[in-house]
C-alpha positions as CSV (number, residue, x, y, z in Angstrom):
1,X,16.7,-60.4,-36.3
2,X,16.9,-57.0,-37.9
3,X,20.5,-55.8,-38.5
4,X,19.9,-52.1,-38.1
5,X,17.4,-49.8,-36.4
6,X,14.1,-49.4,-38.1
7,X,13.6,-45.9,-39.6
8,X,11.5,-43.7,-37.2
9,X,9.8,-41.8,-40.0
10,X,8.6,-45.0,-41.5
11,X,7.3,-46.3,-38.2
12,X,5.4,-43.0,-37.6
13,X,4.0,-43.1,-41.2
14,X,2.7,-46.6,-40.6
15,X,1.2,-45.7,-37.2
16,X,-0.7,-42.7,-38.6
17,X,-1.9,-44.6,-41.6
18,X,-3.1,-47.5,-39.4
19,X,-4.9,-45.1,-37.2
20,X,-6.7,-43.3,-40.0
21,X,-6.9,-46.2,-42.4
22,X,-6.6,-43.4,-45.0
23,X,-3.2,-42.4,-46.6
24,X,-4.4,-38.9,-47.4
25,X,-5.4,-38.0,-43.9
26,X,-2.2,-39.6,-42.5
27,X,-0.1,-37.6,-44.9
28,X,-1.9,-34.4,-43.9
29,X,-1.3,-35.1,-40.2
30,X,2.5,-35.7,-40.7
31,X,2.8,-32.7,-43.2
32,X,4.2,-34.9,-46.0
33,X,2.9,-35.8,-49.4
34,X,0.8,-38.9,-49.9
35,X,3.6,-40.3,-52.2
36,X,6.2,-39.7,-49.6
37,X,4.1,-41.5,-46.9
38,X,3.4,-44.4,-49.2
39,X,7.2,-44.7,-49.9
40,X,8.0,-44.7,-46.2
41,X,5.5,-47.5,-45.5
42,X,6.8,-49.6,-48.4
43,X,10.3,-49.2,-47.0
44,X,9.1,-50.5,-43.7
45,X,7.4,-53.4,-45.4
46,X,10.5,-54.3,-47.3
47,X,12.6,-54.1,-44.1
48,X,10.2,-56.4,-42.3
49,X,9.6,-58.7,-45.3
50,X,5.8,-58.6,-45.0
51,X,2.8,-56.6,-46.0
52,X,1.2,-54.3,-43.4
53,X,-1.7,-53.1,-45.5
54,X,-4.1,-54.5,-48.1
55,X,-4.3,-51.8,-50.9
56,X,-8.0,-51.5,-51.7
57,X,-9.7,-49.5,-54.5
58,X,-10.8,-47.0,-51.9
59,X,-8.4,-46.7,-49.0
60,X,-6.4,-49.4,-47.2
61,X,-7.0,-52.2,-44.7
62,X,-4.6,-53.6,-42.2
63,X,-3.2,-57.1,-42.7
64,X,-3.1,-59.5,-39.8
65,X,0.5,-58.5,-39.2
66,X,-0.3,-54.8,-39.5
67,X,-3.1,-55.1,-37.0
68,X,-0.7,-56.7,-34.5
69,X,2.0,-54.1,-35.0
70,X,-0.2,-50.9,-34.9
71,X,-1.2,-51.0,-31.1
72,X,2.3,-51.8,-30.1
73,X,3.7,-48.8,-32.0
74,X,0.9,-46.5,-30.7
75,X,1.8,-47.5,-27.1
76,X,5.5,-46.9,-27.7
77,X,4.9,-43.5,-29.2
78,X,2.6,-42.6,-26.3
79,X,5.4,-43.6,-23.9
80,X,7.9,-41.5,-25.7
81,X,5.5,-38.5,-25.7
82,X,4.9,-38.9,-22.0
83,X,8.6,-39.0,-21.3
84,X,9.2,-35.9,-23.3
85,X,6.4,-34.1,-21.6
86,X,8.3,-34.5,-18.3
87,X,10.9,-32.0,-19.7
88,X,9.7,-28.4,-19.2
89,X,11.9,-25.5,-20.3
90,X,14.9,-27.8,-20.5
91,X,14.3,-29.2,-17.0
92,X,13.3,-32.7,-16.2
93,X,10.0,-33.0,-14.4
94,X,9.9,-35.9,-11.9
95,X,6.7,-37.9,-12.1
96,X,4.9,-38.5,-8.7
97,X,1.8,-40.7,-8.5
98,X,-0.3,-40.2,-5.4
99,X,-3.4,-42.2,-4.5
100,X,-5.8,-40.1,-2.4
101,X,-9.0,-41.2,-0.6
102,X,-11.8,-39.3,-2.2
103,X,-13.0,-37.5,0.9
104,X,-9.5,-36.0,1.6
105,X,-9.0,-35.2,-2.1
106,X,-12.2,-33.0,-2.4
107,X,-12.2,-31.7,1.2
108,X,-8.6,-30.8,1.6
109,X,-6.1,-31.6,-1.2
110,X,-7.7,-30.2,-4.4
111,X,-8.5,-26.7,-3.0
112,X,-4.8,-26.4,-2.0
113,X,-3.2,-28.1,-4.9
114,X,-2.4,-25.0,-6.8
115,X,-0.1,-23.9,-4.0
116,X,1.9,-27.2,-4.4
117,X,2.2,-27.0,-8.2
118,X,3.4,-23.4,-8.1
119,X,6.0,-24.2,-5.4
120,X,7.2,-27.4,-7.2
121,X,7.1,-26.9,-10.9
122,X,9.6,-29.7,-11.4
123,X,7.1,-32.4,-10.1
124,X,4.7,-34.0,-12.6
125,X,2.0,-34.8,-10.1
126,X,-0.6,-37.5,-11.0
127,X,-3.5,-37.9,-8.5
128,X,-5.7,-41.1,-8.4
129,X,-8.7,-41.2,-6.1
130,X,-9.8,-44.3,-4.3
131,X,-12.3,-45.4,-1.6
132,X,-9.6,-46.3,1.0
133,X,-9.2,-49.9,-0.3
134,X,-6.1,-50.1,-2.4
135,X,-3.0,-52.2,-3.0
136,X,-0.2,-49.6,-3.0
137,X,2.3,-51.8,-4.8
138,X,-0.1,-53.3,-7.3
139,X,-1.7,-49.9,-8.2
140,X,1.7,-48.4,-9.0
141,X,1.5,-45.6,-6.4
142,X,4.5,-43.7,-5.1
143,X,2.4,-42.5,-2.2
144,X,-1.1,-42.9,-0.9
145,X,-3.3,-40.9,1.4
146,X,-5.8,-43.0,3.3
147,X,-7.9,-43.1,6.4
148,X,-7.2,-45.4,9.3
149,X,-5.0,-46.0,12.3
150,X,-1.7,-45.8,10.6
151,X,-1.0,-49.5,10.9
152,X,-0.5,-51.1,7.5
153,X,1.9,-54.0,6.9
154,X,4.9,-53.1,4.8
155,X,4.1,-49.3,4.8
156,X,5.7,-46.3,6.3
157,X,2.9,-44.1,7.6
158,X,3.1,-40.3,8.3
159,X,0.2,-38.8,10.2
160,X,-1.4,-35.9,8.3
161,X,-4.3,-34.9,10.4
162,X,-6.9,-36.2,12.8
163,X,-10.5,-36.6,11.6
164,X,-13.0,-37.1,14.4
165,X,-16.4,-38.4,13.2
166,X,-19.5,-36.4,14.1
167,X,-23.1,-36.7,13.1
168,X,-24.5,-34.4,10.4
169,X,-27.7,-34.3,8.3
170,X,-29.9,-32.0,6.2
171,X,-31.3,-28.9,7.9
172,X,-34.9,-30.1,7.8
173,X,-34.0,-33.2,9.7
174,X,-31.7,-31.4,12.1
175,X,-34.6,-29.3,13.4
176,X,-36.1,-32.4,15.0
177,X,-32.9,-33.6,16.6
178,X,-31.8,-31.7,19.8
179,X,-29.9,-34.2,21.9
180,X,-28.1,-37.6,21.2
181,X,-31.0,-39.6,22.4
182,X,-33.2,-38.2,19.7
183,X,-31.3,-40.3,17.2
184,X,-33.1,-43.4,18.5
185,X,-35.3,-44.5,15.7
186,X,-33.7,-42.2,13.1
187,X,-32.2,-43.5,9.9
188,X,-28.5,-43.8,10.6
189,X,-26.4,-44.1,7.5
190,X,-23.5,-46.5,7.6
191,X,-20.0,-47.0,6.2
192,X,-18.2,-50.3,5.7
193,X,-16.6,-49.7,9.1
194,X,-19.3,-51.5,11.2
195,X,-18.5,-50.1,14.7
196,X,-18.6,-46.3,14.1
197,X,-22.1,-45.7,15.5
198,X,-21.5,-48.0,18.4
199,X,-18.4,-46.1,19.4
200,X,-20.1,-42.7,19.0
201,X,-23.0,-43.9,21.1
202,X,-20.6,-44.9,23.9
203,X,-18.8,-41.5,23.7
204,X,-22.2,-39.8,23.9
205,X,-23.2,-41.9,27.0
206,X,-26.3,-43.3,25.5
207,X,-27.4,-46.9,24.7
208,X,-25.8,-48.2,21.5
209,X,-27.8,-46.9,18.5
210,X,-29.0,-49.4,15.9
211,X,-27.8,-48.3,12.6
212,X,-30.0,-49.8,9.9
213,X,-29.7,-47.2,7.1
214,X,-28.0,-47.8,3.7
215,X,-24.4,-48.7,3.6
216,X,-22.0,-46.6,1.5
217,X,-18.3,-47.2,0.5
218,X,-17.2,-43.6,1.0
219,X,-17.8,-40.6,3.1
220,X,-18.5,-38.5,0.0
221,X,-21.5,-40.7,-0.8
222,X,-22.5,-40.7,2.9
223,X,-22.4,-36.9,2.9
224,X,-24.5,-36.6,-0.3
225,X,-27.1,-39.0,1.1
226,X,-27.3,-37.0,4.3
227,X,-27.6,-33.7,2.5
228,X,-30.4,-35.2,0.4
229,X,-32.3,-36.0,3.7
230,X,-31.9,-39.7,3.5
231,X,-30.6,-39.9,7.1
232,X,-27.9,-39.0,9.6
233,X,-24.3,-39.7,8.7
234,X,-21.1,-39.9,10.8
235,X,-18.6,-37.8,8.9
236,X,-15.1,-36.4,9.3
237,X,-16.5,-32.9,9.3
238,X,-13.1,-31.2,8.8
239,X,-13.4,-32.5,5.2
240,X,-16.9,-31.0,4.7
241,X,-16.5,-27.5,5.9
242,X,-17.8,-26.1,2.6
243,X,-21.0,-28.1,3.0
244,X,-21.4,-26.8,6.6
245,X,-20.7,-23.2,5.6
246,X,-23.3,-23.4,2.8
247,X,-25.9,-25.0,5.0
248,X,-26.2,-28.2,3.0
249,X,-25.2,-30.1,6.1
250,X,-25.8,-29.3,9.8
251,X,-23.6,-30.7,12.5
252,X,-25.6,-32.3,15.3
253,X,-24.3,-31.9,18.9
254,X,-20.7,-30.9,19.9
255,X,-19.4,-34.4,20.1
256,X,-17.0,-36.3,17.8
257,X,-15.3,-39.7,18.1
258,X,-11.8,-40.5,16.9
259,X,-11.8,-43.8,15.0
260,X,-8.8,-42.9,12.8
261,X,-7.1,-40.2,10.9
262,X,-5.5,-39.4,7.5
263,X,-2.1,-40.8,6.8
264,X,0.4,-40.5,4.0
265,X,1.9,-43.9,3.2
266,X,4.7,-45.3,1.1
267,X,6.2,-48.8,0.7
268,X,9.0,-49.4,3.2
269,X,10.8,-51.2,0.4
270,X,10.8,-48.0,-1.8
271,X,13.3,-45.3,-1.1
272,X,11.8,-41.8,-0.6
273,X,12.7,-39.8,-3.7
274,X,13.1,-36.1,-3.8
275,X,9.6,-35.6,-5.2
276,X,8.1,-37.8,-2.5
277,X,9.9,-36.0,0.2
278,X,8.8,-32.6,-1.2
279,X,5.1,-33.7,-1.3
280,X,5.3,-35.1,2.3
281,X,6.8,-32.0,3.7
282,X,4.4,-29.7,1.9
283,X,1.4,-31.9,3.1
284,X,2.6,-31.9,6.7
285,X,3.1,-28.1,6.8
286,X,-0.2,-27.5,5.0
287,X,-2.2,-29.8,7.2
288,X,-0.7,-28.6,10.5
289,X,-3.4,-25.9,11.1
290,X,-6.2,-28.6,10.6
291,X,-4.6,-30.8,13.3
292,X,-4.0,-28.0,15.7
């Protein structure tokens, strides 16, 4: 066991030399002379009682011990750097990791995110997109936005906005579809939720449509396929307003069916921190006009 703390400069010198495998380039990076860098590395080797490099005629190579130590040091320095990055102008920035289903991320959150970051400069927001199938605890998420009915075991769920599904397709295909019954025989694109077209058919008062088109794991992929003319997709059209406005997608009929909505979830076992509360309150206020 080492009796005193290892010198930080020597650790940094070794990490840089291990990354470059060149003492000259490592010394330039750290703004020291090559002689000073070599001296720091030898001090570290003496302290540890082992060799970290093989000195070669041209350059250096890591010993087995050096190769084991280098990635550990690199990860440690990265963690220190990340921690320091959370201080901005003398103020600590609280990290907040939010998992967001891709459809909501592109259709709602990202176009409005600048408003949140401006209003909350003390929050270091990290956004991870997903396809609605996540393990909130295992994925290390403080919060998650997902589509569903709000019933998830062990999670506190806050309703963000409704998202009725309605059929949409490319303009060329839309010109041939004038009423719900015209969808009989059309290529109906599917999601991993098997009953969506059946529920829409029932709401439309027509026999249950047989959906035999390709299956997609996200509404984003469904929308792209529909815009490309592959078939008709059931989509939460509130998240695709830009595609509707641009004419890439055309809504068919004035009928939507509610099979779920967007919810903000957190583990019941995890206390709501200030950053989590701020994000929830901002999201509720921002999404209110969409739900109205």
